[in-house]
VEXMI-12463 format. One record per residue (C-alpha): x negated, y, z. Coordinates in nm, 2 decimals, always signed. Layout:
# VEXMI-12463
X	Y	Z
X	Y	Z
...
//
This chain:
# VEXMI-12463
X	Y	Z
+17.62	-2.15	+10.10
+17.80	-1.99	+10.39
+18.03	-1.68	+10.31
+17.88	-1.35	+10.34
+17.94	-1.14	+10.67
+18.24	-0.89	+10.65
+18.27	-0.58	+10.67
+18.00	-0.51	+10.39
+17.76	-0.20	+10.45
+17.78	+0.11	+10.23
+17.43	+0.15	+10.10
+17.41	+0.51	+10.19
+17.63	+0.81	+10.26
+18.00	+0.74	+10.11
+17.90	+0.48	+9.85
+18.13	+0.17	+9.88
+17.96	-0.14	+9.94
+17.76	-0.31	+9.65
+17.93	-0.64	+9.70
+18.29	-0.50	+9.59
+18.15	-0.44	+9.24
+17.97	-0.77	+9.23
+18.30	-0.97	+9.35
+18.53	-0.77	+9.13
+18.32	-0.92	+8.83
+18.25	-1.26	+8.96
+18.50	-1.35	+9.22
+18.79	-1.13	+9.27
+18.95	-1.39	+9.58
+18.65	-1.51	+9.79
+18.58	-1.61	+10.17
+18.40	-1.40	+10.40
+18.29	-1.45	+10.77
+18.42	-1.22	+11.02
+18.24	-1.09	+11.36
+18.36	-1.41	+11.57
+18.22	-1.68	+11.32
+18.60	-1.72	+11.19
+18.65	-1.72	+10.78
+18.90	-1.49	+10.62
+18.96	-1.44	+10.23
+18.87	-1.11	+10.07
+19.07	-1.00	+9.76
+18.91	-0.69	+9.58
+19.09	-0.65	+9.23
+19.37	-0.38	+9.20
+19.64	-0.60	+9.09
+19.57	-0.90	+9.33
+19.57	-0.64	+9.64
+19.89	-0.52	+9.51
+20.01	-0.89	+9.49
+19.90	-0.95	+9.86
+20.07	-0.64	+9.99
+20.41	-0.73	+9.84
+20.40	-1.08	+9.92
+20.66	-1.20	+10.18
+20.50	-1.53	+10.22
+20.22	-1.34	+10.41
+20.25	-1.18	+10.76
+20.14	-0.86	+10.90
+20.19	-1.00	+11.26
+19.85	-0.98	+11.46
+19.95	-1.22	+11.71
+20.00	-1.51	+11.45
+19.69	-1.75	+11.46
+19.45	-1.70	+11.18
+19.54	-1.30	+11.16
+19.19	-1.16	+11.03
+19.06	-0.91	+11.31
+18.72	-0.71	+11.24
+18.60	-0.67	+11.63
+18.65	-0.76	+11.95
+18.85	-0.46	+12.03
+19.08	-0.54	+11.73
+19.13	-0.87	+11.87
+19.23	-0.73	+12.23
+19.46	-0.47	+12.07
+19.61	-0.75	+11.88
+19.76	-0.87	+12.25
+19.95	-0.54	+12.29
+20.33	-0.53	+12.22
+20.35	-0.45	+11.86
+20.51	-0.13	+11.66
+20.66	-0.15	+11.32
+20.31	-0.12	+11.17
+20.26	-0.48	+11.24
+20.61	-0.64	+11.23
+20.74	-0.85	+10.95
+21.11	-0.81	+10.83
+21.35	-0.76	+10.93
+21.20	-0.61	+11.22
+20.93	-0.41	+11.04
+21.21	-0.17	+10.87
+21.44	-0.17	+11.15
+21.19	+0.01	+11.38
+21.01	+0.21	+11.09
+21.38	+0.34	+11.00
+21.39	+0.52	+11.35
+21.12	+0.75	+11.26
+21.14	+0.75	+10.87
+21.39	+1.03	+10.85
+21.12	+1.27	+10.97
+20.84	+1.17	+10.73
+21.06	+1.16	+10.41
+20.97	+1.39	+10.10
+21.23	+1.62	+10.15
+21.20	+1.68	+10.53
+20.80	+1.74	+10.50
+20.88	+2.00	+10.20
+21.08	+2.19	+10.46
+20.78	+2.18	+10.72
+20.53	+2.32	+10.47
+20.54	+2.69	+10.61
+20.48	+2.54	+10.96
+20.18	+2.37	+10.83
+20.08	+2.67	+10.63
+20.12	+2.87	+10.93
+19.92	+2.63	+11.13
+19.65	+2.63	+10.88
+19.63	+3.01	+10.88
+19.60	+3.05	+11.26
+19.30	+2.81	+11.26
+19.12	+3.00	+10.98
+19.20	+3.32	+11.14
+19.00	+3.22	+11.44
+18.72	+3.08	+11.24
+18.69	+3.40	+11.03
+18.70	+3.61	+11.34
+18.42	+3.42	+11.51
+18.22	+3.48	+11.16
+18.03	+3.24	+10.95
+17.68	+3.37	+10.96
+17.57	+3.13	+11.22
+17.63	+2.73	+11.15
+17.96	+2.60	+11.30
+18.13	+2.26	+11.31
+18.44	+2.25	+11.06
+18.54	+1.94	+11.20
+18.57	+2.11	+11.54
+18.72	+2.42	+11.43
+18.94	+2.30	+11.16
+18.96	+1.94	+11.05
+19.02	+1.80	+11.40
+19.28	+2.05	+11.55
+19.50	+2.07	+11.20
+19.62	+1.71	+11.17
+19.65	+1.69	+11.57
+19.83	+2.02	+11.61
+20.11	+1.91	+11.32
+20.15	+1.57	+11.46
+20.18	+1.67	+11.83
+20.45	+1.93	+11.69
+20.64	+1.67	+11.55
+20.63	+1.45	+11.84
+20.71	+1.76	+12.07
+20.42	+1.79	+12.27
+20.41	+2.16	+12.46
+20.16	+2.39	+12.28
+19.99	+2.47	+12.60
+19.88	+2.08	+12.61
+19.73	+2.03	+12.27
+19.37	+2.15	+12.32
+19.35	+1.88	+12.60
+19.52	+1.61	+12.41
+19.31	+1.69	+12.08
+19.02	+1.64	+12.29
+19.13	+1.32	+12.43
+19.20	+1.17	+12.09
+18.87	+1.29	+11.95
+18.69	+1.09	+12.23
+18.89	+0.81	+12.17
+18.84	+0.76	+11.79
+18.52	+0.96	+11.71
+18.26	+0.72	+11.84
+18.08	+0.99	+12.05
+18.18	+0.89	+12.37
+18.10	+0.55	+12.54
+18.33	+0.26	+12.52
+18.44	+0.36	+12.88
+18.49	+0.70	+12.79
+18.69	+0.60	+12.50
+18.90	+0.35	+12.71
+18.98	+0.62	+12.96
+19.09	+0.87	+12.68
+19.31	+0.60	+12.54
+19.51	+0.55	+12.88
+19.55	+0.94	+12.94
+19.68	+0.97	+12.60
+19.95	+0.68	+12.68
+20.00	+0.82	+13.05
+20.07	+1.16	+12.90
+20.32	+1.03	+12.65
+20.50	+0.80	+12.91
+20.55	+1.11	+13.13
+20.68	+1.31	+12.81
+20.93	+1.03	+12.72
+21.06	+1.05	+13.09
+21.10	+1.43	+13.05
+21.28	+1.40	+12.74
+21.51	+1.15	+12.87
+21.62	+1.43	+13.14
+21.57	+1.72	+12.91
+21.62	+1.61	+12.53
+21.49	+1.85	+12.26
+21.47	+1.89	+11.91
+21.18	+1.65	+11.86
+21.07	+1.29	+11.73
+21.04	+1.19	+12.11
+21.40	+1.32	+12.21
+21.53	+1.17	+11.88
+21.41	+0.81	+11.98
+21.55	+0.86	+12.31
+21.88	+0.99	+12.23
+21.94	+0.74	+11.91
+21.73	+0.41	+12.03
+21.63	+0.41	+12.38
+21.98	+0.52	+12.54
+22.20	+0.29	+12.34
+21.97	+0.01	+12.45
+21.82	-0.07	+12.09
+21.45	-0.03	+12.21
+21.27	-0.02	+12.56
+21.12	+0.29	+12.74
+20.76	+0.14	+12.65
+20.87	+0.10	+12.28
+20.91	+0.48	+12.25
+20.57	+0.55	+12.41
+20.40	+0.30	+12.19
+20.56	+0.44	+11.88
+20.49	+0.79	+11.99
+20.13	+0.65	+12.03
+20.10	+0.50	+11.69
+20.20	+0.80	+11.53
+19.97	+1.03	+11.72
+19.65	+0.81	+11.66
+19.72	+0.62	+11.32
+19.64	+0.85	+11.06
+19.44	+1.12	+11.29
+19.09	+1.00	+11.25
+19.17	+0.95	+10.89
+19.30	+1.30	+10.81
+19.00	+1.45	+10.98
+18.75	+1.27	+10.77
+18.96	+1.34	+10.45
+18.95	+1.70	+10.50
+18.55	+1.71	+10.56
+18.50	+1.47	+10.29
+18.71	+1.69	+10.04
+18.51	+1.99	+10.13
+18.19	+1.80	+10.09
+18.30	+1.65	+9.74
+18.38	+2.01	+9.60
+18.06	+2.15	+9.74
+17.87	+1.86	+9.54
+18.07	+1.92	+9.23
+18.00	+2.31	+9.13
+18.21	+2.30	+8.80
+18.51	+2.15	+8.97
+18.50	+2.37	+9.26
+18.50	+2.67	+9.06
+18.79	+2.56	+8.85
+18.97	+2.46	+9.17
+18.92	+2.82	+9.30
+19.02	+2.96	+8.95
+19.38	+2.84	+9.03
+19.43	+2.66	+9.33
+19.80	+2.61	+9.28
+19.73	+2.40	+8.96
+19.44	+2.18	+9.09
+19.53	+2.12	+9.47
+19.75	+1.81	+9.39
+19.51	+1.66	+9.12
+19.23	+1.72	+9.35
+19.40	+1.55	+9.65
+19.50	+1.25	+9.42
+19.16	+1.21	+9.33
+19.01	+1.24	+9.66
+19.25	+0.97	+9.80
+19.16	+0.75	+9.52
+18.76	+0.82	+9.55
+18.76	+0.80	+9.93
+18.96	+0.54	+10.10
+18.91	+0.66	+10.44
+19.14	+0.39	+10.60
+19.04	+0.07	+10.41
+19.00	-0.20	+10.69
+19.37	-0.21	+10.79
+19.55	-0.37	+10.50
+19.52	-0.76	+10.63
+19.78	-1.03	+10.64
+19.77	-1.42	+10.72
+19.96	-1.66	+10.50
+20.27	-1.84	+10.64
+20.28	-2.10	+10.39
+20.00	-2.24	+10.12
+19.99	-1.98	+9.82
+19.78	-1.95	+9.50
+19.59	-1.64	+9.42
+19.32	-1.57	+9.19
+19.28	-1.95	+9.10
+19.24	-2.01	+9.48
+19.46	-2.21	+9.71
+19.51	-2.00	+10.05
+19.64	-2.24	+10.31
+19.89	-2.15	+10.57
+19.73	-2.00	+10.89
+19.43	-1.83	+10.67
+19.36	-1.46	+10.70
+19.34	-1.24	+10.39
+19.18	-0.89	+10.37
+19.31	-0.66	+10.09
+19.03	-0.43	+10.01
+19.17	-0.11	+9.92
+18.86	+0.09	+9.89
+18.76	-0.19	+9.61
+19.08	-0.17	+9.43
+19.05	+0.19	+9.42
+18.72	+0.16	+9.24
+18.84	-0.13	+9.00
+18.71	-0.07	+8.64
+19.01	-0.23	+8.48
+19.24	+0.05	+8.63
+19.03	+0.36	+8.67
+18.78	+0.44	+8.37
+18.44	+0.56	+8.54
+18.57	+0.46	+8.86
+18.24	+0.57	+9.05
+18.27	+0.93	+8.90
+18.47	+1.18	+9.12
+18.67	+1.37	+8.85
+18.99	+1.58	+8.97
+19.07	+1.64	+8.60
+19.09	+1.25	+8.56
+19.38	+1.14	+8.31
+19.63	+0.96	+8.50
+19.91	+0.72	+8.39
+20.16	+0.51	+8.58
+19.86	+0.36	+8.77
+19.86	+0.44	+9.16
+19.56	+0.43	+9.39
+19.58	+0.25	+9.69
+19.47	+0.52	+9.96
+19.81	+0.49	+10.12
+19.83	+0.12	+10.14
+20.11	-0.04	+9.90
+20.44	-0.23	+9.94
+20.66	-0.19	+10.24
+20.40	-0.10	+10.47
+20.27	+0.18	+10.27
+20.17	+0.47	+10.51
+20.51	+0.62	+10.66
+20.34	+0.98	+10.68
+20.21	+0.96	+10.35
+20.38	+1.29	+10.23
+20.30	+1.47	+10.56
+19.95	+1.36	+10.48
+19.96	+1.52	+10.13
+20.10	+1.81	+10.21
+19.82	+1.91	+10.51
+19.55	+1.81	+10.26
+19.68	+2.02	+9.97
+19.75	+2.32	+10.21
+19.43	+2.30	+10.39
+19.20	+2.28	+10.06
+19.40	+2.56	+9.88
+19.38	+2.77	+10.19
+19.01	+2.73	+10.27
+18.89	+2.80	+9.91
+19.13	+3.14	+9.91
+19.04	+3.27	+10.23
+18.65	+3.15	+10.27
+18.53	+3.13	+9.91
+18.17	+3.14	+10.01
+18.18	+2.83	+10.25
+17.88	+2.60	+10.21
+17.72	+2.34	+10.40
+17.46	+2.47	+10.65
+17.26	+2.18	+10.61
+17.10	+1.98	+10.29
+17.39	+1.75	+10.15
+17.17	+1.43	+10.23
+17.16	+1.54	+10.60
+17.53	+1.52	+10.64
+17.60	+1.26	+10.92
+17.86	+0.98	+10.80
+18.03	+0.72	+11.00
+17.83	+0.38	+11.06
+17.77	+0.18	+10.72
+18.02	-0.10	+10.82
+18.31	+0.14	+10.95
+18.53	+0.33	+10.74
+18.40	+0.61	+10.55
+18.41	+0.92	+10.75
+18.23	+1.24	+10.89
+18.26	+1.34	+11.25
+18.08	+1.68	+11.21
+18.03	+1.90	+10.93
+17.80	+2.22	+11.00
+17.89	+2.50	+10.76
+17.83	+2.87	+10.72
+18.01	+3.13	+10.49
//
């Protein structure tokens, strides 16, 4: 029997593909067929996913033969000059270390007032426009918030934010044609190339200037490396963050008792709510891929050198052996030392995790404090989710208050 085609499809809404639960039970390490007919290994149990993502016999380099790509676009992108997310040691930590200081827990704590200020300004506009007529929460809030924050870190001038946010949206949300998406991609790269050149002449207190001063001028990296790192930080987590804000609003509205508990003490419930949200919805579940450098054994199977592996973090986050009642959304869930895999695992764990958590925590606490009567403007079964074989997400969310 030939292996099943992957990615699997969600049966409806945000519900994970049914195949994951079957495989966790009967065949935790199995083979799947990808879009181009190639075969890769799929790993679905939490402990096996952690093993894959911490095994230095497996490579993250996308240009290695056998690395599993999930689309023609991914295969094309793999030819580009890599950034740290697609590197192995020692190159990975050397380049990641160039930006890591701006994403540490301590540094992000110091930026929370700025994030709060950005959230407040966006909600000021929403409240000023009124909520009696339906408006798109993604367009007015979930899209600009993470965009404005990361642009600020990179050093993009404030007046350019609306244009760049629009270009990033066209690039990633699937609403434009392939040509429009490619043009938006090119315009973002061109903008960043110009910004890097400007910072060479006139450095400021931002991430691009830091890279220019400490890495480009001393000759550790090239001009195009600075552009690619800035581009990576600009786009890598943006679509995920937009979706997580929208998914979080929908999830609370679906669970009125949890929403009223959340509203009763946002300071207490924001962290556990975001923790459960990042377990329940894995909005970046198709990025944790590897290729074997040597033969390895995993789950009783032999994976040969040159064979690709997909670590299904969405499945790991619903693993019954780790999370009791995994398909129930419960922000009161008792948690021990186990961790969800929403930000990945191991040395490639998301560099901007603390920033993402801070944005989500501040966004949800502030939305429900300032707009406590927020509700969907459409029946919940009419919310438009991403295509069933793509990462779970929401690109528009009509609401009223």
